[in-house]
C-alpha positions, 0 to 999 in steps of 0.5 A: 634226396633229402640232400634237397630237403635235405636227405632223401629223394627217390631217383627211381622206383621199380618192381620186384625184378629190380635185383637182389638186396645187398647187406654190406653190414651183416649185423644190420642184416641180422637185425632186419631179419629179426624185425621182419620175422614176426611181420611175415605172418601178420601181413603174409610177407614173402621175404623172397620177393624183397627187392630194391624199390628206389635209389637215394642220395642219402644213407636211406633206402627203400625196398619193396616186398610182396604180401598177402594183399599186395605190396609194401615198402620197407624203409631201411634208414640206419642210425646214427646217419638217419632217424626215422622218428620225424618221418613217423611223426610227420606221417601222422600229421599228414594223415590227420590232414586228410592227405595221401602219404605212406601209412606206417604199419610197423616201426623199429625206430631204434634200428631204423626200420619201417614197414609202409603202405606202397603208393605205387611205382609211377613218379610224378616226374616221369608222368609229367615228362611223358604227358601232353599239355592237358595231362600235365595241367591236370597233374599240376592242378592236383599237386597244387590242390594237395599243397593248398590242403597241406598248408591249410591243414597240416599242423605246423605247431612244434615243427622245427622253425625255418628260421634265420639261422637255417636259411643262412646255413643253407645259403652258405652251401653255395659259396662253400661247395659250388663257387669254391669247391666245384669252380675254384672261385675265391671271392674278394672281400667286396664280393663276399659283402655283395653275397652277404647283402643278397643273403640278407634280402632273401632271408628277410623276404622269407621271414616276412611271409605267412608261416605254414607247414613246409614240406621242403621238397614238394616237387615232382620227384617226391610226388606219386601218381596214385589214388587219391592223387598225389601220393606224398613222399620224403616229408620227414624234414618238414618245418614251419616256414614261408608259405611260398617255399613249397610252391616255388619247389613245385614250379621251378623243379630241380629236374624239370623246367617249364616256360614262365607262362605256365609257371605264372598260370599255376602260381595264380591258381595256387594263390587264388585257392590259398588266399581264400583260406587261413594261410594268407589271412591278414597278410598283404599276399592275400590281396596282391599277387604281384608281391606274392609272386616276387616273394615266390621268386626270391624264395625259389632263388634261396632254394636254388642257391642252396640246392646248387651247393648241395649237388656240389657237396654230393659230388665232392664229399659223397662221391655222387657226381650225377646230380651236378649235371643239373647245375645249369638249370639252377644257374638259369633260374638264379640268373632269371631272378637276379636279372629281374630285380634290381636289388639282386643285381650283384648276384649276376657278377657272382654267377657269371664265372660259374655259369659262363653266361655274361648277362646284360639286361634291364631290370623289371623291379 
């Protein structure tokens, strides 16, 4: 959704039978027709085949259209709510890194229309849900290898910084939209002080990490089963930030959970590959998986608190309540991490009134 990222995340992909395309804004419909017209002859596009390709949590949507040599994707991203220029810029960086993402074939940046290559209809999320253990392991190994390549080769220079201010803005979504708006909790001064200390710890941990290009939503819902595998979607909000962010997003997904044994196995594979390259060069992570895993868990906690806030904002501000159904997953992730690390203990008391889980456990670290 890249409301997790923060704007757009496909919720489903489908073929031409998905239904007619609606244009509530007649002026935008006319602008689309004027843009598409010269592309029809250049690529053999058949406007009669135009159909929804995915639903989205933002103002952006994707359409599929058949052409002379196969199908294409149209991105419809209306300004001023959306800006396609970051997508175009990051797509170029991904191509230069030798990774598989939609190719920008034609662009009208001022109106927010893009014609893209089509990576298919099979989301990683669906494939993983259907897969047995060996196939899931293969898919995750390919996603990890692509992530290592992304972190090593996607040029991070000039990308927005995942800095102190951005990390804190994201964390602020949790008390504002999840604790207060969704659950009606009003924190005391002491609770707010505890929250501030937790935020300080999480932000400091993130900023101390090696800095690389960060996708911000490297998760099964934004990866496609394709050739080469995986295809990468929803990368327009890439930043320069902590090396563990994207692997935490992959292993502790918003819509799919794994047992910790598999999380650790895949994290070790990522670490073993990453430590041999430049991403961790000269950093303690390269020689200490334990510290890297600690940082990954804390980074994942920052993300999960943020996303819980985003899902509640989608419900209350944007009238999209379905995402909040996954809040228990985030409470589970957050409780597990807060239970394991003593400095994060105060978070448990803030989570319990929301999750309904009273937690009494020892701390590992």
